[in-house]
Residue, then its C-alpha position, 0 to 999 in steps of 0.5 A: m298908900p293911895t294908888y294912881l294912874m298918870l295918863t300922858t301924851l307928849t307935846a311936840q316938844g315932848v316927843q323931840t326932847l325924849k328922841a333926842h335924850p332916850d333917858r330923860l324918860r328915866e329921869v323924868n320917874r326920878d323927879v317923880e320919887e323927888l317930888g313925894a311919889r313912887v313909879l310902881h309901872q309904866w308902860a308907853t301905850v299906843g292911842p290917845f296917851d303916850f305912858v301909862n304910869v302906876v304912882e303911889a303917892p301919899d295924897t291927891a294933893t301931892i299927884a296934883k303938884i306932880s301932874v302940874a310940875l311935869a305939865a309946867r316943863g312945856s314936854s307933856k300933858i298928864s291926867s292923874y285919877e285915883a284907882i281904888g283896888i278891887d277888894e276895897f271897892l267891893n269892901q265898900l259896896t257891903 
């Protein structure tokens, strides 16, 4: 299954929601799974992104649907990128 990076920046509304309801973060992960993907890894980060998630999804359309559904809530801005494993990448070069 393809792997994607989801880079998330919280909006002011998202910061307030997270502060008031920290467990909401895990609930969002369950929402991602209900929308057809699986969160493999998640980190809170310092810098331009608040969270980095590694997600498996069946295809780009699914990850796009998830990105739009989560961003539509107004709590975050999401950028998603397909990740290619190094072995697969190197095999494409030969």
